[in-house]
C-alpha positions in Angstrom: 130.9 133.5 79.6 129.2 135.8 77.1 126.0 137.7 78.0 124.0 135.5 75.6 125.2 132.3 77.4 124.5 133.8 80.8 121.0 134.6 79.7 120.2 130.9 79.3 121.2 130.0 82.9 118.5 129.3 85.5 117.4 132.0 87.9 119.6 132.5 90.9 118.1 131.0 94.1 119.5 133.3 96.9 119.3 137.0 97.5 122.4 138.8 96.4 123.5 142.4 97.2 122.7 144.2 94.0 123.4 147.9 94.5 126.5 149.9 95.2 126.3 152.7 97.7 123.5 155.2 96.9 124.5 158.1 94.6 125.3 161.0 96.9 126.9 164.3 96.1 130.2 162.6 95.6 128.7 159.5 94.0 127.2 161.2 90.9 128.8 160.1 87.7 131.1 162.9 86.8 131.2 164.2 83.3 127.8 163.0 82.4 124.7 165.1 81.6 121.7 165.2 83.9 118.3 166.7 83.1 118.0 169.8 85.2 114.7 171.2 84.0 112.4 171.6 80.9 113.1 174.7 78.8 109.5 175.8 79.2 110.0 176.1 83.0 112.6 178.8 82.6 111.5 182.0 81.0 113.9 184.8 79.9 115.0 186.9 82.9 113.9 184.3 85.4 115.8 181.9 87.7 114.9 178.7 89.5 116.5 177.2 92.7 116.8 173.5 93.0 118.7 170.8 94.8 120.6 168.5 92.5 123.4 166.1 93.2 122.9 166.9 96.9 123.9 170.5 96.3 122.0 173.8 95.8 121.8 174.7 92.1 120.5 177.9 90.5 119.1 177.7 87.0 118.6 180.9 85.1 117.9 182.3 81.6 119.4 185.7 80.6 117.2 188.3 78.9 118.9 187.1 75.6 117.5 183.6 76.2 120.7 181.8 77.2 120.3 179.2 79.9 122.9 178.9 82.7 123.5 177.0 85.9 125.4 178.1 89.1 126.0 176.7 92.5 123.2 178.4 94.4 125.3 179.9 97.2 126.8 183.4 97.6 130.4 182.9 98.5 130.2 185.8 101.0 127.8 184.4 103.6 126.3 181.3 102.0 122.8 182.5 101.2 120.9 181.0 98.2 121.3 183.5 95.3 118.0 182.2 93.8 116.3 184.1 96.7 117.6 187.4 95.4 116.8 189.5 92.3 117.7 188.9 88.7 117.5 191.6 86.1 118.2 189.3 83.2 122.0 189.9 83.3 123.1 189.9 86.9 121.9 188.3 90.2 121.8 190.3 93.4 122.3 188.3 96.6 119.4 188.9 99.0 121.7 189.3 102.0 124.1 192.1 101.0 123.3 192.8 97.3 126.6 191.3 95.9 126.0 191.0 92.2 127.0 188.0 90.0 126.9 187.4 86.3 125.6 184.3 84.5 129.1 182.9 84.5 129.2 183.0 88.3 131.7 185.9 88.5 131.2 188.6 91.0 130.5 191.9 89.4 130.0 194.3 92.3 130.2 194.5 96.1 127.8 197.4 97.0 129.1 197.8 100.6 132.6 199.0 99.6 133.2 202.6 100.4 135.1 204.9 98.1 138.7 204.1 97.9 138.3 200.5 99.2 139.6 197.9 96.9 138.8 194.2 96.4 139.8 191.9 93.6 136.5 190.8 92.1 138.4 188.3 89.9 138.9 186.2 93.0 135.2 186.0 93.9 132.8 183.7 92.1 130.3 180.9 92.6 131.0 177.8 90.5 129.2 177.4 87.2 128.0 174.2 85.6 128.3 173.3 81.9 124.9 173.6 80.3 123.4 172.2 77.1 119.9 172.9 75.9 117.9 171.4 73.1 114.6 169.7 72.3 112.9 171.4 75.2 115.5 170.1 77.8 118.1 171.8 79.9 121.0 169.5 80.8 123.9 170.2 83.2 127.1 168.3 83.4 128.0 166.7 86.7 131.4 167.9 88.0 134.0 165.7 89.7 133.7 164.8 93.4 135.9 167.8 94.3 133.7 170.2 92.2 136.3 170.5 89.5 135.7 169.6 85.9 135.8 165.8 85.2 138.6 164.4 83.1 138.7 161.3 81.0 135.8 160.2 78.8 133.8 162.7 76.8 130.0 162.5 76.6 127.3 164.6 74.9 123.9 165.5 76.2 121.2 163.0 75.2 119.4 163.7 71.9 116.0 162.3 70.9 116.0 161.0 67.3 113.7 162.0 64.5 111.9 164.9 66.2 114.2 167.8 65.3 114.1 170.7 67.7 110.5 170.1 68.8 109.8 170.6 72.4 107.9 167.8 74.3 104.1 167.7 73.8 103.7 166.2 77.3 105.9 166.7 80.4 105.4 165.1 83.8 107.9 165.3 86.7 107.6 163.6 90.1 109.9 163.2 93.1 110.6 159.7 94.1 111.7 159.1 97.7 114.6 156.8 96.8 118.2 156.9 95.6 119.2 157.1 92.0 120.1 153.4 91.7 116.7 152.1 92.9 114.9 154.6 90.7 116.8 153.3 87.7 116.1 149.7 88.7 112.4 150.5 88.3 113.0 152.2 85.0 114.7 149.1 83.6 112.3 146.5 85.1 110.5 144.8 82.2 108.3 142.5 84.4 106.5 144.9 86.8 104.1 146.4 84.2 101.1 144.1 84.6 101.2 144.4 88.4 102.1 148.0 89.1 100.6 149.7 86.1 96.9 148.7 86.4 95.1 150.1 83.3 92.8 148.9 80.6 95.4 150.2 78.1 98.2 148.0 79.5 98.7 144.3 79.7 97.0 142.5 82.7 98.5 139.8 85.0 96.1 137.3 83.4 97.4 138.2 79.9 101.1 137.4 80.4 103.0 136.4 77.3 106.5 135.0 76.7 109.0 137.6 75.6 112.3 137.1 73.8 114.2 140.3 73.0 117.6 141.0 71.4 119.9 143.5 72.9 123.1 145.2 71.7 125.5 147.7 73.2 124.8 151.4 72.3 126.0 154.8 73.2 126.7 154.8 77.0 124.3 151.9 77.4 122.3 149.2 75.6 119.4 148.9 73.2 116.5 146.5 72.8 116.6 146.2 69.0 113.7 147.3 66.9 110.7 144.9 66.9 106.9 144.9 66.7 105.5 145.9 70.0 103.8 143.5 72.4 100.6 142.1 71.1 99.2 142.0 74.7 99.6 145.8 75.2 96.3 147.3 74.2 97.7 150.8 73.8 99.8 149.9 70.8 96.7 148.7 69.0 95.4 152.2 68.7 98.4 153.3 66.7 97.7 151.0 63.8 99.8 150.8 60.6 102.2 148.1 62.0 104.2 150.1 64.6 107.7 149.0 65.5 109.6 150.0 68.7 113.2 150.3 69.9 114.0 150.9 73.6 117.4 152.2 74.7 119.0 153.0 78.0 122.1 155.2 78.5 124.0 156.5 81.5 123.4 158.2 83.8 119.7 157.3 83.9 117.9 157.9 80.6 115.4 155.6 78.8 114.0 156.2 75.3 111.2 154.2 73.7 111.1 155.2 70.0 108.0 154.0 68.1 107.7 154.3 64.4 104.2 154.3 62.9 104.4 154.7 59.1 106.3 157.9 58.6 105.5 159.2 62.1 107.6 159.0 65.2 106.6 158.8 68.9 109.3 159.1 71.5 108.7 158.3 75.2 111.6 159.7 77.0 112.4 159.3 80.8 115.3 161.0 82.6 116.3 160.6 86.2 118.3 163.1 88.2 119.4 162.6 91.8 118.2 165.3 94.2 120.4 163.8 96.9 121.3 160.4 98.2 117.7 159.6 99.1 115.5 161.4 96.5 115.4 161.3 92.7 113.6 163.6 90.3 111.9 161.5 87.5 110.8 163.3 84.4 108.8 161.7 81.6 108.6 163.6 78.3 106.6 162.6 75.2 107.3 163.8 71.7 105.5 162.9 68.4 105.5 164.0 64.8 101.9 162.9 64.1 99.5 165.9 64.3 96.5 163.6 64.9 97.8 162.8 68.3 97.6 166.5 69.3 93.9 166.1 69.9 94.7 163.5 72.5 97.2 165.6 74.4 95.1 166.1 77.6 94.4 162.4 77.8 98.0 161.4 77.1 99.2 163.8 79.8 96.7 162.4 82.4 97.8 158.8 81.5 101.5 159.6 81.7 101.0 161.2 85.2 99.0 158.2 86.4 101.6 155.8 85.0 104.5 157.6 86.6 102.5 157.9 89.8 102.1 154.2 90.0 105.9 153.8 89.9 106.1 156.4 92.7 103.5 154.4 94.7 105.5 151.1 94.5 108.6 153.0 95.7 106.7 154.1 98.7 105.8 150.5 99.5 109.5 149.6 99.2 110.4 152.4 101.7 108.0 151.0 104.3 110.0 147.8 104.6 113.5 149.1 103.6 115.0 148.5 107.1 114.1 144.8 106.8 115.3 144.3 103.3 118.8 145.7 103.0 119.7 143.5 100.0 118.1 143.1 96.7 117.6 139.9 94.8 118.2 139.9 91.0 117.2 137.0 88.8 117.9 136.1 85.2 116.7 137.2 82.7 114.1 139.6 83.9 116.7 141.5 86.0 119.6 141.4 83.7 119.3 145.0 82.7 119.8 146.2 86.3 123.1 144.2 86.4 124.1 145.8 83.1 123.4 149.3 84.6 125.8 148.6 87.5 128.4 147.3 85.1 128.1 150.5 83.0 128.4 152.7 86.1 131.6 150.8 87.2 133.1 151.1 83.7 132.4 154.8 83.6 133.9 155.4 87.0 137.1 153.5 86.1 137.4 155.5 82.8 137.2 158.8 84.8 139.6 157.6 87.4 142.1 156.5 84.8 141.4 159.5 82.5 140.8 157.4 79.4 138.0 156.7 77.0 135.0 154.8 78.1 134.7 151.2 77.0 131.1 149.8 77.0 131.2 146.4 78.8 127.8 145.2 77.5 127.8 142.4 74.9 125.0 141.4 72.5 122.5 139.1 74.2 119.0 137.6 73.9 116.9 137.7 77.1 113.6 135.9 77.9 110.9 136.6 80.5 107.2 136.6 80.9 105.2 139.8 81.2 
């Protein structure tokens, strides 16, 4: 049965297990790029310690401006290197002063006495592949054993039509939930009127029928370009007949690209697993219309409130999680979550079989009310 045919079937009646095991350190999709930080958060000669993929990660920027990422553990005694000193070229471990370069290689062991020898080429902390652009620092997830992933190739996400601009607005919050559940909320088209209470957003008493066309796209799927919802007040402020296109790609990236005349507004959300029970959610907004610059403080406050409402509903879910181990998914409003699980499974199979990724999503038309 094609996706289009499946979309016309009635809603399922019974609860169905909807998620695979939460993404833990060995469940992260290897070979894909995850947002590690915004470029503005990492000045030259500085470093930042985080937990990503269930592991300690050190992000740094050399004095020359190059970003890098290392496993944040000294191989000597397991202390976080990010608690040490960084001179813009080498990191000194806070425990014994062992020094490491931006590539993770050990450069010096200060405790060695004259005449004592040690092969520094055998000492290193693993480095992650890093890609930086458009104000974002991305790191590539390794395989489950920490080695480089084989099989399908993927590039870091790129936001269209904004060149090398950095985001005008950046909001990042920690969600107390696993990656899958966070992405489920990202893809949910029907929760807006109930969770995102705002005069600028559609209300529960203003629901309208939606019918949207979808097509497969790079590592995911896209809601094809269309005029935005007439019952969303915020779009009315843009004027000039805006159109929007919404895409999703693995591992957990959503982009809403709005065209208004010759201008572009890109609402970009990226999710990165901290560990199997927590997810970092970052919302970035870009635009090419200078007039919007005057509204930056208001847009920032609105974006933080909007993301905070999603964080709040996750908190409500957590209160009853022991009593609701399974998740119900209905058609068509929850079709995108099913597609996400299919995409994950297809990527894992491609990595396991060391072959190119084949997108399993077919063109479809989905209908719901929101």
